[in-house]
N, C-alpha and C positions, 0 to 999 in steps of 0.2 A: 157947087164951086168948087177950084181947082186950086189944088194946092202943089204949091210950085215950091219943093227941094233946096235949099240956099247952099251953092256948095263956095269953102274960099276960096278967094284967090288965090292963087299962089304967082310966085313970077318961073317965068321960063327956065327949063335947065339948058344951061350953054353948055360946049365943051370945054370951057374955062371950070366948069369948076367940077366935072365929073372929073379930069386934073388932078382940083385940088383935095376931092374925096381920095380919090385914090393916093397921094401922096401921103396924107393923113393915116392910110391904114399900112402904108408901107414902112413909116418912121419918118420921115425926109420931113417932117418939123412942117407940113405947109410947105416944103419948096417944089416946084413945081419937077418933074423929070429931067436928068440933065449932068453937065458934071459937080454944078455947085451942089446939086443934090445929095451925091454919092461921093462930096467932102463932106459936106456934114453929117455924114450916116452912122451909125456904129460902128466902131473899130471892134475885133478880137481884141482880146488880154492877157497876157500870161496866171494860167492856175496856180494854185497854191502848191498842184501838185508835179505841173515845172517847175516849180520855182523848187521843193523838196527833192526830185528826182536831180536837177542841176548840184547841191550840194554836197549831197552825196558822192556825186560824180568824182567834185574837188577835194572831196575831202579821201573817197579813196586811192587819189594822183599821190598825195599829200604823203600819206601812210604808209604808201610804196614806196616816196621817194626817200623818206627818214631810216625806213626798215633795211635799202639798201646801202645810206653810206652807217650805217650799224653794222651792217654784216662787213662790210670794204676796212673799218676801224678794225674789229674783232680777226679779221684775217692778217690784215700788217702785222695786230699787236700779237698772234699767237708765231707768223715767221719771224718777225724779231726774238721771240724767248726761244725758239729753236735751232736760231743763227747763235745766241749767247749760249745755249746746254749743249751746244755740238762743239764752239769755241773752249767751254772751260773742259769736256771731257779728252779732244782730242792734245789739249795742254797748245805749246804754241805752233806759229806757224810750222807749217813741213813743206820743203821741198818741191814743185811740182813741178808739169813736164817741161819748165822752164831752164831743166838743166843746172837750180841752184843747188849748193850743199846743203845739204836738211844737218852731216855730223851728228852731233850728240843728241840731234832730236828727235831721233831713235829712243834715246835714255827718259827717265823720266823725267819731266817738271816738275815735277814735288819730292826730287828723292831727298833734300836733306841742306841742312845748313852747313859749308864748307868747313872742312875740316882746320884750321886756321894752325900752324907752325911759327915759332920767333924767329927763323932767319926769314922766313916768307912776310911776316908783320915787318921787319925791318926795310924790308924790298918797298913794299909799300906804299911810302910817300915817296920814292923812286921812279917806282912806276907811273904816278898818277901824277910827276912834273912832266915825265915822256911823255903819257899820254894829251896833257891839256897842251903843251906844243906842236904835236902831232894835230889838234884839232884847232888850235890855233893858223897852221898851215896851209888848212884844209878850205878852212875859212879865208885865206888870202888868195885862197884859187877860188873863191865862191862858191864851194862845193860844200856837199855833206859829204863827211867818212863812211867809208863801207858801211862801220859797225850803227849807225847814228840811223841809216835810210831803212825802213818801214820792209822794206823787201831784200832778201838778200842778195850778194853779187852775185852776176851770171859769168864772172872771169875763170870759175872750177866749177867741173863739173863730174858728179861720183858715178865710178862706173861699178865700184863691189863692194859689200859692206861685209863685216865678219867680224860680230862681236861674241865676247863672252859673259857671261853675268855669276855671281859667286852670290849668295845669299847669308844670312849669320845671322841663326833664330835666337843667337844665345843672346845680343845685344842690338839687335833688329837694324842695322847694317848688311850693305853689300856692297861689291867693288867688281868691275867691270872693267873690261878692254876693250877698246874698240881699233878695228885698220880697216881704213877707208883709201882704196885707190879712187885716184887724182887723175883727173886729165883737165888740160891747162889749157885755157879759151885766147884770154887776154893775159898777159904778162902781169901780174903783180905779186910786192912780197908779202900782202896779207890774208889771211885767211880765216873766213868768219865761219862761223856754226853756230846754232844753236842751241843752245847751252842753262839749266836754271840750276842753283840750288844745289852744286856737284861740288866735289873738291878735286880738282886736279893735278895727281899726282906728277907726271909725265908727259911731255910731249915730247913726237921723233917726230922728222919730214926725211924722206928718203924717196931717192931718186931711180938708184937699183944698187946692186952690191959691188958695182966695178965702179959706179961713179960716186957711192958716198950719200954720207945721209948732205942736206941743210940747214946749214946752224938755227936755232932759232933766238931770234936775241930778246924776244920779253913774249908772255901771254899776260892778258887782263879782263877784265869781265864789263860787260857792259849793261847795266841791270836797264838799262831805261827800253831796250829794246830786246833784255834779256839772251842776247850773245856772246862768247866766246872768241875770241881775238887771239891771233898766232901773227906774231909778227917776224919777217925772215928778216935776214941778212940781207940776202937779197934774193931779185925777182926769180919768179919760174919760168920758166922759159916756155913756151908755144907751141901746142903742141906735142909736148911730153907728158911723159905717166909719172906720177910721184904717187907714194906712201907715203898714210897718211898715221899714227898709231899715237892712240890717245890712252893713261891708264889713269882712274881715276875711283873714288870711292861716295858713298853719301850714306844717310841716315832713309830707310824703310819706316815711311811718315805712317801717322794714322791719322791719314786726309785720302777723300776721295779724288786722289788724284795721281798722275803717276804709276810708280812703282810704290804701293800700299798694303798695309795688314790688313786682316780684320777676320773676326772672332768670331765662334759658334757655340752654342752650346748642345751637349749630348747626355740625356740620363742625367742630369744635374751638372755635369765636369764642362766646364770652358772652355774649348778648343781652339 
């Protein structure tokens, strides 16, 4: 008796079944190959490592910006500080290349308080009234008077200075005399120059020995701009040369400004 093997009947393999099996192996969720299968397939994702790198880049950029701002602020503060120190060391502004008259600006700005006299104090009220009248006149012109402006006027140009100083260490005072040769660029009866904490003894303005002197009407200090003003009876002529002579005295201050005094100790003795 012949034994026959029983075989399980299987359905025939079709091309559609082959495509579905290939799709399942490729991870396309059983979709046949095509644009829909590509759209439904797995996509690459940003890893944690990439995110950490991006965070570091952003943080480094922010730190560099903050460092740049800090350096800029420090540079600005240092420049302002240096300018203040330079201004304190040099005293009041002096004449630059514009030809402005610095006058007694070459003298120490912290030289001392004026040594008043009774007759000068008596004339102080009259001088203040005249100064107010002149300021009102300039206000009617809608202009600042030359002594109230931040820069010295340019109608005079100094050509030569001759300065003499005498220091008295007994009472820490000094006296000075300055002669300034002036060239007149624009006619004016005002001479404005820098001076501070000085006592003016005498002021003379002369053209030459033959023409004689120009009468000085009055003088006054203007503390707001630290200037000394000489008011003449007549205007100085253009393209003429004049000589300004000022005699003054002041204290040798115990401050690090202008003409000041200092001391040191040698072998236990202060000198």
